[in-house]
N, C-alpha and C positions, 0 to 999 in steps of 0.2 A: 360811748360806754357800751361794752358788750352785755349780753343778757345775764351772764354769771355774776359779773360785778354788780349789775343792777339788783339782782336777787339778793346778793350778799348785803347790799346796802339796805334793802327793804327789811330783811331779817334782822339786821343790826338795829334798825328803828323799832321793830317789834320787840326786840330784847330790851331796849331802853324803855319803851312804853311799859313793859311788864315790870321792870325794876322800879321805875318811878311810880307807877300805879299802885304797886304793892306797898311802897313806903308811905304814900299818901293815905291809902286805905287803912293801913295799920296805925297811922298817926291819929286818925279819927275814930278808931275802934276801942278806945279806952283800955289800951294795953293788951288787948287780945291779938293773937296772931294765928296764922295757919301755915303749916309746912307745905301744903299743896300750893298755896298762893306764892310762897317764897321760892318754890322750885319751878314756877311757870316759865321763867326766863331761860331755863336750861334747854328746853325743847327747841326754842327758836335759835339759841346760841349754837348748840351742837348740830341740830338737824337742818339749820339754815346757813348760818355764817360759816361754820367750819366745813360743812359738806359742799356748799357752793364755792367756797374758796378752793377746795380740792378739785372740783369739776372744771375749773378754769384751765387745768392742764390736761383734761380728759379729751382724747381724740375721737372716741367712738360717738356716733350720733345718738341722741337721747330721744326716745319716743315721747310725743306729747302726752299720751296717756300716763306714762310713768311719772312725768313731771307734775301733772295735775294731781295724780293720786298721792304723790309724796307731799306736796304742799297742803293738800286736804288733810292728810294724816297728822301733820304737824299742827295744823289749825285745830283739829279735834282734840289733841293732847293739851294744847294751850287753853282752849275754852273749858275743857274738863277741869284743869287746875284752877282757873279763875272762878268758875261757877262753884266748884267744890270748896274753894277757899272762902268765898263770900258766905256760903251756907254754913260752913264750919264756924266762922267768926260770929255769925249771928246766933250760934248756940244750938243749932239743929244738926241732925246727922245727915250725911251725904250718902244716901242709899243707891244712887245711880252712878257711882264712880266706876264700877266694873263695866258698865255699858260704854262709857267714854274710853276706857283703856282697851277694851276688846275691839271696839270700832276703829279706833286709831291704829291699833296693831294690825288689824285686817287691811286697812288702807296702805300702811307702810310695807307690809309683806307683799301685797298685790303690786305695789309700785316697783319693788325690787324684782319680782318675778317678771313683770312687764318690761323692765329695763334689761333683763337677761336675754330676752328673745331678740334675735336679729331683726333689724329694722327694714329689711328689704320690702319694698312695696307698701310700707306703712307710713303714716304721717309722722314726721320727725320735726323737732324744733329747728327753726332756721339757724344757719351758722352766722354768727355775728363777730367776725374777726377775732377768733380765739387767739 
């Protein structure tokens, strides 16, 4: 299995975890729900499953830095949604939401910028039978 298919499967598992975790958490929250928690699966679905599915056909080498920054940005968005959802369901306000969104956005923009730079002489991800 090549690295893109593997990452696609990992993100599919994270998507399933977010959906199942949200359903279970809302089941035990006495009818309360959070839009943040309900949308947490979208980041792993779009930023992981769909993106890595498209990258399987990509012929240009990917920098390890861009790869790691992208995965970290998606993880920041997912954790922001889950933490914000738990706090919202418990009846408190989520004042740190902007910090999660800004940090995640900075990581994703930096990943795209790092991926746009030619990879000559820099560490790239190994090619696994694309």
